C-alpha positions in Angstrom: 15.9 -56.3 -17.7 19.2 -55.4 -16.1 19.5 -52.3 -13.8 21.2 -50.1 -16.4 18.4 -50.7 -19.0 15.8 -50.1 -16.3 17.4 -46.8 -15.3 17.5 -45.8 -19.0 13.9 -46.6 -19.4 12.9 -44.6 -16.3 15.0 -41.6 -17.5 13.3 -41.7 -20.9 9.9 -41.7 -19.3 10.8 -38.8 -17.0 12.2 -36.9 -19.9 9.0 -37.4 -21.9 6.9 -36.2 -18.9 8.9 -33.1 -18.3 9.0 -32.2 -22.0 5.2 -32.1 -21.9 5.0 -29.7 -18.9 4.5 -26.1 -19.8 7.1 -24.3 -17.7 7.1 -20.6 -18.4 10.3 -18.9 -19.3 11.9 -16.5 -16.8 10.8 -13.4 -18.7 7.2 -14.4 -18.8 7.2 -15.6 -15.2 8.5 -12.1 -14.2 5.9 -10.4 -16.4 3.1 -12.2 -14.5 4.8 -11.6 -11.1 5.0 -7.9 -11.9 1.4 -7.8 -13.0 0.4 -9.5 -9.7 2.4 -6.9 -7.8 0.8 -4.0 -9.6 -2.7 -5.4 -8.9 -2.1 -5.1 -5.2 -0.7 -1.6 -5.6 -3.8 -0.5 -7.6 -6.2 -2.1 -5.1 -4.5 -0.2 -2.2 -4.3 3.1 -4.1 -6.7 6.0 -3.4 -8.7 5.0 -6.5 -8.6 1.3 -5.6 -11.4 -0.9 -4.4 -10.2 -1.7 -0.9 -11.1 1.7 0.6 -14.8 1.7 -0.4 -16.8 2.6 2.7 -20.3 3.0 1.4 -22.7 3.4 -1.5 -25.8 5.6 -0.9 -28.5 6.1 -3.5 -29.9 9.6 -3.7 -33.6 10.4 -3.6 -35.2 13.4 -5.3 -35.1 16.5 -3.1 -32.7 17.0 -0.1 -30.3 14.3 0.9 -28.5 15.4 4.2 -25.4 13.4 5.0 -22.9 13.0 7.8 -22.3 10.6 10.7 -25.2 11.9 12.9 -28.2 9.5 12.8 -30.6 12.3 12.0 -29.2 12.6 8.5 -31.0 10.9 5.6 -27.6 9.4 4.6 -25.5 8.2 7.5 -21.7 8.2 7.0 -19.3 6.2 9.2 -18.8 7.4 12.7 -15.3 8.8 11.9 -16.8 11.5 9.7 -18.3 14.8 10.8 -21.8 14.7 12.2 -23.4 17.2 9.8 -21.5 17.7 6.5 -24.2 19.1 4.3 -26.8 18.1 1.8 -27.1 17.1 -1.9 -30.2 18.5 -3.5 -31.3 16.3 -6.4 -33.7 17.6 -9.0 -33.9 15.2 -12.0 -30.3 15.1 -13.3 -29.3 18.3 -11.4 -27.2 17.7 -8.3 -26.2 20.6 -6.0 -24.0 20.3 -2.9 -24.7 22.7 0.0 -22.1 22.4 2.7 -22.9 23.0 6.4 -21.3 26.2 7.8 -18.8 24.4 10.0 -18.1 21.5 7.7 -14.6 21.1 6.4 -15.2 19.9 2.8 -13.1 20.5 -0.3 -14.3 19.9 -3.9 -11.6 19.1 -6.3 -9.1 20.6 -3.9 -11.0 23.9 -3.3 -13.0 25.0 -0.3 -16.5 26.0 -1.4 -19.8 26.4 0.3 -22.0 25.3 -2.6 -21.5 23.8 -6.0 -23.2 21.9 -8.9 -21.9 18.4 -9.1 -20.9 16.2 -12.0 -21.4 12.4 -11.8 -19.0 9.8 -13.1 -20.9 9.4 -16.4 -19.7 12.8 -17.5 -16.1 11.5 -17.3 -15.2 14.4 -14.9 -16.9 13.7 -11.5 -16.2 16.1 -8.7 -14.3 14.7 -5.8 -15.3 15.8 -2.3 -13.1 15.3 0.7 -13.5 15.7 4.4 -10.7 14.3 6.7 -9.9 10.7 5.5 -13.2 10.4 3.7 -13.7 11.1 0.0 -16.7 10.7 -2.2 -18.1 11.3 -5.6 -21.4 10.8 -7.4 -21.9 7.7 -9.6 -24.7 7.1 -12.1 -25.9 3.5 -12.5 -29.0 2.4 -14.4 -30.5 5.9 -14.2 -29.8 6.2 -10.5 -27.4 8.6 -8.8 -25.5 7.6 -5.6 -22.7 8.6 -3.4 -19.6 6.4 -3.6 -17.7 6.8 -0.3 -14.1 6.0 0.3 -12.2 5.9 3.5 -8.5 6.4 2.8 -7.7 4.8 6.2 -10.0 1.8 5.7 -8.7 -1.2 7.7 -9.2 -3.5 4.7 -6.2 -1.8 3.0 -3.8 -3.2 5.5 -5.4 -6.7 5.5 -4.6 -7.5 1.9 -0.9 -8.4 1.3 -1.4 -10.8 -1.6 -4.1 -12.4 -3.8 -3.9 -16.2 -4.1 -3.3 -17.2 -7.7 -2.9 -20.4 -9.7 0.7 -21.3 -10.7 1.6 -19.5 -13.9 1.5 -21.8 -16.9 2.0 -21.2 -20.6 -0.9 -23.7 -21.1 -3.3 -20.9 -20.3 -1.9 -18.3 -22.7 -4.1 -19.3 -25.6 -4.3 -17.9 -29.2 -7.9 -17.2 -30.3 -9.4 -16.3 -33.6 -11.4 -13.1 -33.7 -14.6 -13.4 -35.8 -16.0 -9.9 -36.3 -19.7 -9.1 -36.6 -20.9 -7.1 -39.5 -21.8 -4.3 -37.1 -21.2 -3.7 -33.4 -23.6 -5.6 -31.2 -25.0 -3.7 -28.2 -25.4 -6.1 -25.3 -27.3 -5.6 -22.1 -25.2 -6.8 -19.2 -26.8 -7.5 -15.7 -25.0 -6.0 -12.7 -24.8 -7.2 -9.1 -27.1 -4.3 -7.9 -29.9 -5.5 -10.1 -29.5 -3.1 -13.0 -28.0 -3.4 -16.4 -25.2 -1.8 -18.4 -24.9 -1.6 -22.2 -21.6 -2.8 -23.7 -20.4 -2.8 -27.3 -19.5 -6.3 -28.6 -17.6 -6.3 -31.9 -17.4 -10.0 -32.5 -16.4 -13.4 -31.1 -13.2 -14.9 -29.8 -13.0 -18.6 -30.7 -10.3 -20.8 -29.1 -9.6 -24.4 -28.4 -8.7 -26.1 -25.2 -7.9 -29.8 -25.5 -10.3 -31.2 -28.1 -13.1 -28.7 -27.5 -13.9 -25.3 -29.0 -15.0 -22.4 -26.9 -16.3 -18.9 -27.6 -16.1 -15.7 -25.6 -17.7 -12.3 -26.4 -15.3 -9.4 -25.8 -16.3 -5.8 -25.2 -14.5 -2.9 -26.9 -12.7 -0.6 -24.5 -10.3 1.8 -26.1 -7.4 -0.1 -27.5 -8.2 -3.3 -25.7 -10.9 -6.0 -25.4 -12.5 -6.5 -22.0 -13.9 -9.9 -21.1 -16.2 -10.9 -18.3 -16.3 -14.7 -18.0 -17.4 -17.5 -15.7 -16.0 -21.0 -15.5 -16.4 -24.2 -13.5 -14.0 -23.1 -10.8 -16.3 -20.3 -9.7 -17.6 -20.7 -6.2 -15.0 -23.4 -5.5 -11.6 -21.9 -5.8 -12.4 -18.7 -7.6 -14.9 -15.9 -7.0 -18.5 -17.0 -7.5 -19.6 -14.3 -9.9 -16.8 -14.8 -12.4 -13.6 -12.9 -13.3 -12.4 -10.2 -15.6 -9.7 -10.2 -18.3 -8.2 -7.8 -20.8 -6.6 -8.6 -24.1 -5.1 -6.7 -27.0 -7.1 -5.9 -30.1 -6.7 -8.5 -33.0 -3.5 -8.5 -35.0 -3.6 -8.2 -38.9 -4.5 -11.9 -39.1 -7.4 -11.5 -36.6 -5.5 -13.4 -33.9 -5.8 -12.5 -30.2 -3.8 -13.8 -27.3 -6.0 -14.6 -24.3 -3.8 -14.9 -21.2 -5.9 -16.5 -18.5 -2.9 -16.1 -16.1 -4.1 -12.5 -15.9 -7.7 -13.3 -15.1 -8.6 -11.2 -12.1 -11.3 -10.8 -9.5 -14.0 -8.1 -10.1 -14.2 -5.2 -7.6 -17.2 -7.0 -5.9 -14.8 -9.6 -4.6 -13.2 -7.0 -2.4 -16.1 -4.8 -1.4 -19.9 -4.9 -1.0 -20.1 -1.4 -2.3 -19.0 -2.0 -5.9 -21.5 -2.3 -8.8 -19.9 -5.0 -11.0 -21.3 -6.3 -14.3 -22.0 -10.1 -14.4 -20.8 -12.5 -17.0 -23.2 -12.8 -19.9 -24.6 -16.3 -20.5 -22.5 -16.5 -23.7 -19.4 -16.2 -21.6 -20.1 -19.0 -19.1 -17.5 -21.6 -20.0 -18.0 -25.3 -19.6 -14.4 -25.5 -18.6 -12.2 -25.3 -15.5 -9.8 -22.4 -15.9 -7.0 -23.2 -13.5 -5.2 -19.8 -14.1 -5.3 -16.3 -12.7 -6.5 -15.0 -9.4 -8.4 -17.2 -6.9 -11.0 -16.0 -4.4 -9.8 -13.7 -1.6 -11.0 -14.4 1.9 -10.7 -11.4 4.4 -10.3 -12.2 8.0 
């Protein structure tokens, strides 16, 4: 074979190889880049996961709190020594502020107030200095979720490692609805459970194999908690989260694994994340979306 024919052969092979590579177009690449940027912004925001500074479960009766070691709930040393008490009686929660404590509730200075937990949809936000907290309810238990708006972890995270964006991982799935909503009990990292509404199954193909994911209905979207064979190697060990749109008129759903993201527990030990149900543990390596974050 002469040199010109050899070059032509090599060129043809390279052309074939590159034609098979899924290179995302500029608009889609920018969409994923913008999504990644907004993820960092949300994590660093006041309602983000980087500023969590504590999770304290309440007992029945009086729960005194502040940084002094004599309190039943000990806040970080940067807070006031004696902030007050939360009196728990069944589902009733009353805040009593210490006389000299500088606490606001939903922006107002008060001495005493009944508190709403997050299960009401309108939890009361209490603030003292750089610390803010509210009451959460998980698996029948009430707890204080504490934030430090000056938490050093905020400055430590500049980016989240991600796989290279690829059209290969934007996959069309078929939604197969159930006859009625299926209520699923999902385990959480704190040892409890949550109940989620599953409307059906998402069935998709990757290579020659067929896979199924169970989505949960959340407003106008589907929420997916999944695990795959990259967990504990390149991605977070307890799986990842993903949102999709609801099915179109032909029951098709686009699953974009490039937007698979780490659960809050990957960023803080004080989160209460749900775990992937066994039905959503994929026998597949999903080389897309966020990788595990390692804080120094």
